[in-house]
N, C-alpha and C positions, 0 to 999 in steps of 0.2 A: 548642214549649214546652208545648202542650196535652198531648202525649204524656208529658212530664215530670210535669205536674200530676196526670194520672190515675195514673201509677205512684207518685207521691209519696203520694197519698191511700191507696193500697193498702198501701204499706210502713209508713207512720208513724201512721196513724189520727189521733189528736188531739194528738200532741206537736209537730206542725210548724205553722209559720205564717210569714208575711212579717214580719221584725223591724222594728218601728217605730222611727223616730228619736225621742229624747226632745225634748219641746218643748211649748209652749203653757202656759196658766195653771196647769194641774194639775201641772206639773213645775218651774215657775220657782223655787219655794222650795228645791228640792233639786238645782238645776242643778249646783252646785259640789261635790256630795257623791259621793265615789268609791264609798261603800257603796251608795248609790242606783243609780248607773250600773252597778255590777257585776251587778245583778239584771235589767238590760235587755239582751237579746242584742245588739242593734244599737248600743249606746252604748259609747263608748270614754272613758277618762279624759281624754285629750287630744282635743278635738273636731276638730282638723285631720286626724286619721286617718279621720274620717267623711266628709271632703270629697274630691271627685274633681278635684283641681287639674289633673292631667295628662291628664284625659280630653278628647276633642275632640268637641263643645265641653266646657269644664269643667262639672262637675255639683256644685253646692254646696247646702247646707242650713244657712242662717245663723239665729242666734237672733233677729235682728231681724225675721224673718218676710218679708223682701222677696223671698226666693227659697227654694225647697226642692226639690231633686232627690234622686235616690237616692244620689249620691256614691259613696263606696267601701264603703257599708254592704251586706252580703250580701243577695241577693234572698230567701233562705229560711234558716230556722234550725230546729234541733232542740233543744228543752229536754230534754236527756238526763237520765233519772232512774235508768237501769239500764245495765249493760254491754251488754245486748241492744240497747238504743236506740242506743248508740254503734256497735256492730257493724252494725246495719241502716243507719245513716247512711253509714258508710264504704263498705259494699257498694253502696248506692244510688249514691253519688258515683262509685265505680269503674265500675259498669255504664253510667252515663250520662255519663261523662267530665266530671264537674263538679269544679272546684277546691274544696278544703276549707279552711275557716278554723276555728281552734280558739280558744275564749275561755274562760278560767277566771273572771277578774274584769275584764279590760279594762285592766289597769294597764300593759300593754306599751308602752314608750316609743318603739318603732320601728314601731308600727302593725301588728304581725304577727298581731293577734287579729281582723283584719277583712280583707276582700278584695272587690273588685267582682265581680259576676256569679257569686257563689260560694254554697256551702251552709255555714252556720256551725253548728258543734257546740258547744253551751254546756254546760259541766260544773259550773255553779254549784251544782247540787243534790247533788253528791257531798260531803257534809258530815260524813262519819264521821271520828272521831279516837279513837285508843286508845293506851294505853301498856302496855308489857310489859317489865319489867326496864329495860335501858338502850336500849330502842328505842321509837319512836313511829311509828305509821302514820296517815297523813292522806289523806282524799279529795282529789282535785285541785281541789275548790272551797273548801277550808278556808283561811281567811285567817290571816295571821300574828297578827292580833289574837286570834283564837281559840286559836292555838297557845300564846300567852303566858298567856292566861287559864287554859287547861287545864294548862299546864305548871306554873304556880304551885300549882294545886290538887293536882297529882300529885307535887310536889316535884322537878320536872325543868326543865331549860332546854335548848332546842333552838337551834342556829345558825339564825337567821332574819333577815328583813329588818326594818328600822326603818320600816315603813309598814304601816298597818292592813290594806289590802286586797291586798297581795301574797300570792299562793298558793304556798306552799312546794313543793307537788306539781305546779305548773304550769310556766310558762316560767322562773321564777326559778332552779331547780336546773339546768335544761337549759342555761342560759347561764353556769353556774359558781356563781352565788348568793353575793354578798358580804354581809357582816354586820358590825356593830360588834364582834361577838365573833370575827371571823375571825382576827385576829392571835393570839388565844389558843386557838381551837378549830378553825380551818380554815374552808374554804369550805363552802357548802351541798353542793356536789358531792362534796367529800371525805367528807362524813358520810352520803351516800346509800347505803343498803344493798340496796334492792330496789324494783322498780317493777312495777305491774300496768298493762299498756298494750295498746291495740288498734292493730295495725299494718295496713298495706295488704295484705300478703301474707306467707304463711309464718310460721315461728317468729320468735323475737325474741332469740335468745341474744346476738348481737353488739350489739344495740341498747342493752344496759346500758352499754357503753362510751360510746356516743354520747349517751345521756341525761345523762351526767355531764359537762356542759360543751360538748357538740357543737352547741348552738344551739337556741333555742325554736322549736317549731312544725314541725320538719322530719321527725319520726320516727313520729308517730302521735298517738293521744289517750290521755294518761295517765289512768288510773282512780284509782290511789292510789300513794303512795310511802312507803317506810319509811326513817327516819333514825335514826342514833345520837343519843342524848340524854345529858345529864349531870346530876348532882345540882345542884339550884339553889343559889344562894349570895346573900348580901347584897352589895350593891355601892353605891358612891357615884358619882353622875353629876354633872359640873360643866358649867355653861354660862357662858361668859365672852364678853362683847361688848366689843371694843376698837374705837375709832373714831379716824380721822385724816382731815384734809382735805388732807394732803400726800401725793400719790401716790408721791413718791420714797421715802417711808418703807416702802412695801409690800415692796420687796426686802429691806430690813433686818429686817422682821418675820419672815421665813422663817428667819433665823439662830437665834433662840432656839427656834423651833418644831421645828427638826430633831431636838432631843433628846426630843421628846414621844413617849411610849410608852403603849400601853394596858396598865394594870396591874390584874390581878384578884387576888382572894383577900386583900383587906385585912382580912378578918375583922371584929372589933369595933373596929378602929382608926378605921374610918369616915371621916366628913367632915373631922375634924381632921387626920388623916394626909394626906388628899387635898390639903388646903390647903398643907401643908408640901411635898408632892410637886410642886405646881404653882407654888410661890412663885418658884423661879429663873426659870421661863419668864415669869411675870407681871412680876416686877421688871425683867427685861431688856427686856421689851416697853415698859413704862412709862417706861424710861429714854431711849427714843428720842424725838427732838423731835416735838412735835405729836401724840403718842399719848395718848389718855385712856381711862379705864375707864368704860364706860357702865353695866354691871351684871355681877354675879357671884353665882351661887347654887349651892348644893350640895343634893342630895337623896340620902337613904340608905334602902335597903330591898332587897326582893327584886329580883333582876336582871330578872325578868319584868315587874315594874312599870315599871322604867326604860325597857324597850323597847316597852311597850304604847302604842298610839295609838288614839284614839277614831275617827278617820276620816282620809281623805287629801283634800287639795285637788284639785279636778278641774274640767272644764268650760271649759278655756282652750286657746289655741293655743301650742304650744311644740315646738321640735326641739332635739336635743342633739348634741354631738360629744364624744369623749373619747379619752384615751390612758392607758396604764399607765406611770407614771414609775418608772424603776429606782431601787432603794435607793441604789446607788452615786452616782447623780447628786444625789440629795437630800442625801446625806451629804457629798459633796465640794464641791458648789457651791450651798449653800442660798440665797445671795443671788441667784443666777441664777434660781432657782425663783420668788422674789419678783418679779424683773424681768419674768418671763414673765406672771405674774398682772397686773402693771401694764399690759403691752402688750395683753393680752386685753381688759381693761376698755376701753382706748382703741380697740380694734378694733370695738366694738359689742356685745360679749357683755353680756347683761342679767343673767347670773348665772354665777358661777364657784364650783365646789366642789372642794376638795382633800380627798378622803376617805382617811384612813389605815386602809385595810381590808386591807392586805397585810402581808408580813413575818411574823416569828414562825412560828406553826404553818402558815401558808400556804406559807412557804418550806420548812419541814421536811417537808411532804407531797409533795415533788417526785417521789418514786418511786411514788406511787399511780398505778395504771393507769386513766387517764380521759382524756377529750377536752379537759380544761382547758388553755387556752393556756399554754405554758411561761413566757410573760412574767409570769404571775401569781407564779411562784415566785421571781422576782428583783426584783419591784416593791415599792415602799413605799406609793405613793400612786396612787389612781384620780382623775385630773384630768378634770373634767366642765364643759363650758360649755353655756349655754342661750341660745336666741334666741326671742323671743316677739313676737306681734302681736295686734291686735284685729280684729274683723270689718270695720272700716272700711278696712283695708289693701287696696290694689289687688293684682291678681294679680302685677304686676311687682314690687311691694314684697315680697310673700310669697316670690316666687321668689328674690329677692336674699337674704332671711333664710335660706331653706332651704339655700342654697349657700354661706353665709358661712363655715361651718366649714372646708370643703374648700379654698376659694379664699383665705381670709385667715387664719383662726385656726390651722389645722394647721401651716403653716410656722413660726408662732411657738412652738407647743408642741414642735415637733421640735428646738428649741434645747436642750431638757432631756430629751426622750424619745428623740431620735435618729430616723433614717429607718426606715421599715418597723417601727415599734414596734407592740406589741399593744394591744388595747383590750378593755374589758368589753362583750361583745356585747349585754347587756341595757340598757345605758345608753350609747348611741352614735348615730352617724349612719347611717341606713338607706341613704344615698347613697354609702357608702364604695365607691370604684371598685375597690379591691384587698381586698375583704372577706375573701377566702380567706386571705390572709396576716395581715391586721389582726385578725380575729376568731378564727382557728383555727390559724394558723401551720403548723408541720410536721405537724399532725394532719389536715390537710385531705384528703390522699390516702386515708388509711384511712377517714375519714368518708364520702368520696365513694363508696368501694367498698361500705360498709355501706348507704348510701342506694340504690345500684343493686341490691343484693340484696333489701332489704325493701320498697322502694318504687320498683320499676322504671319505673312510669308517672308518677312525680312527682305523686302525688295530694296530698302535703303539701309545698307550695312556699310559702316566705315571702320577703319582701325581705331580701337579703343573707344568705340561709340556704344551706345545703349544696344544691347542684344548681340554684340559682336562675340561675346564669349561662347555663343552657340555655333560659331563658324571657325574654319581654319584661318590662317593668317592672310590668305588671299581673298577671303569672303566668298569662296566658290563652293565649298563642301561643308556640310554640317558635321559637327564632331559630337 
């Protein structure tokens, strides 16, 4: 290790350091802020990705201060400010056979922005953003929050995440990138036009295909990305809360919801027309026994304002599982969808989200040459479940929650998704045993060939990413 440290000092001068874990009195007030965590190389939004549950012995760093080990936080980090910094970090890692982790903001829900015994490249400082005609170029550290602020100022709207700290030029686009606007304007990957990237070796011609849906963290370090953008428009957003104490009604609620569609371009008709549009759904829902309306509100204005978020919640333990639900299933058997929701709640899921982020333009873009899983083109809903725990949970309890999706919830979801269904790789279970099929489908063979060409030594390896089947669960030893 001393040889590494001497070489490290020569290569990076003052941009390198051991990334600290957030903690102590000075950070308590901002523990739950994703904006704060994004600035700290070793901090992830979900703190379970900082823990080394599977190490022998486990290495944990808990907020209560009873124990603090290195966990899965990288040993060293580079706060990259220039392309040269990134190139030097990649070259250093290659020469010394170090695993690389890449972090834009740390929003990654599968823990791919960190890795044990690795060198982390932090791209938070790449904050450039510019608009030219119908295009927008963003540095890989630019938040969706900034994209919407600047989009409004420039009269443009970009397809982006509904989360403040997701970086459009980071892992989001590499995993396909869904958006509330996707049914109208397509996925993030569909709108990606160009990337500036540092790869492990050689040129990067074929990497363009892989960067549009081929999985986050597997291809190199993105410096910037250029996207197609659209003229901004006014839009009405509606937030409706329905409540019921009768679980059997959940299946029935899916029936009126099946006709729900994202409608854009209402012009000056605004909130009044939106109320008329949603009236059939609302009336049908309230006609069900035991269903009540808790609240309903409408806001009208620039679409950028509707998508803008001040911050994201962070600093807790959570794992996810998901599947893309075919449009045909939702159309033909809506009550079955509701029954699956009910079963998932009974299975122990602490949160279930049915995101209508497919269909429409996503389906129409089926012929675009990209690594987006074909399941996106026939889906209507991205169904997501979550499991959470607090720091008082035992390792056995945590292990049970981490494996709940594969053992219990997936068979339930397969009632509507079918076997071997696809999933959105940015919001899914990193423990997927058949990730090649689930996340990449028929594209995996081509992606694997590209990986072998541009990263033959697997410098960029992430959990459930292309090529990871050749490595152990920590990405440190070949199997």
